[in-house]
Structures are given as structure tokens and as C-alpha cells.
C-alpha positions in Angstrom: 2.2 18.2 -7.5 -0.6 16.7 -9.6 -3.8 15.8 -7.9 -6.3 12.9 -8.1 -10.0 13.6 -7.7 -10.9 10.3 -6.1 -10.2 8.8 -2.7 -6.9 7.1 -2.0 -8.1 3.5 -1.7 -5.9 0.5 -1.2 -7.4 -2.8 -2.5 -6.2 -6.2 -1.5 -6.6 -8.3 -4.7 -5.4 -11.6 -3.3 -3.9 -13.3 -0.3 -2.4 -16.7 -1.2 0.5 -18.7 0.1 1.7 -15.9 2.3 1.7 -13.4 -0.7 -0.4 -10.3 -0.6 -1.3 -8.4 -3.8 -2.5 -4.8 -3.5 -3.4 -2.2 -6.0 -4.6 1.4 -6.0 -5.4 4.3 -8.3 -2.3 6.4 -8.3 -0.7 9.6 -9.7 2.2 9.0 -12.0 5.6 9.8 -10.4 4.2 10.1 -6.9 5.8 7.9 -4.3 3.6 5.7 -2.1 4.2 3.2 0.8 1.9 0.4 2.0 1.9 0.1 5.8 0.6 -2.6 8.2 -0.2 -3.3 11.8 -1.8 -6.2 13.6 -4.6 -4.4 15.4 -7.2 -1.9 14.2 -7.3 -0.3 17.7 -3.7 0.5 18.3 -0.1 -0.3 17.6 2.5 1.2 15.4 2.1 1.3 11.6 5.1 -0.3 9.9 6.2 -0.2 6.3 5.1 -3.3 4.5 6.5 -2.1 1.2 9.5 -0.1 0.2 8.9 3.4 -1.3 7.0 2.7 -4.5 7.2 5.3 -7.4 3.9 5.1 -9.3 4.4 4.3 -13.0 1.0 5.6 -14.0 -2.7 5.8 -12.9 -2.8 2.3 -11.3 -0.1 0.8 -9.1 0.3 -2.9 -8.2 2.4 -4.2 -5.3 3.0 -7.8 -4.2 4.3 -8.5 -0.8 6.0 -11.9 -1.1 5.8 -14.1 2.0 5.4 -11.1 4.3 4.2 -13.2 7.2 1.5 -10.7 8.4 -1.3 -12.4 6.6 -4.5 -11.0 5.3 -5.8 -10.7 8.9 -3.7 -7.6 9.5 -4.7 -4.0 8.8 -3.2 -2.0 5.9 -3.1 1.5 4.8 -1.6 3.5 2.0 0.1 6.8 2.3 2.1 9.2 0.0 5.7 9.9 0.7 6.4 13.7 1.0 8.7 15.1 -1.7 12.0 16.2 -0.1 
């Protein structure tokens, strides 16, 4: 599996009208998922996105009308290769 020298950092680019737009530096052909939860201190992480196969070195994901709002907490993780 290819590696990326920098940290895996999820960036929230915009939150407008219930839509959340994220991006991150990615590795081509690696699968990622954006997760969310309502509290920083606890609770279960839930998938906000489907599995997203990175097309290149930068991936963009828009969650349309997701309902969680920008006040939630988000993280990004890679999906293990089966």
C-alpha cells in the first residue's frame, strides 16, 4: 500500500444550507470514510459518508442535507483492504 508522509487531516471547507463540504490530502486508490458524532467526549462514531475511493492526491466529499450540522464532530479513517 502506498504511503503519505503528512498527517491525515480532514478539513471542513463550508457548511451552508445543511450541506457540509470536506476535503483531505489522500492517496490515489485508497478508500476513506468520513465519520461523525454529536459529542467530543463520547458516543458512537457513525458513517457520514459511504466508502470513498480517492481519485488522486486530494479528495472532496459533500454531505448534502446531512442534518448533523457543523456543530458535530468529524473524523476521517481509511478502510482496510479486504
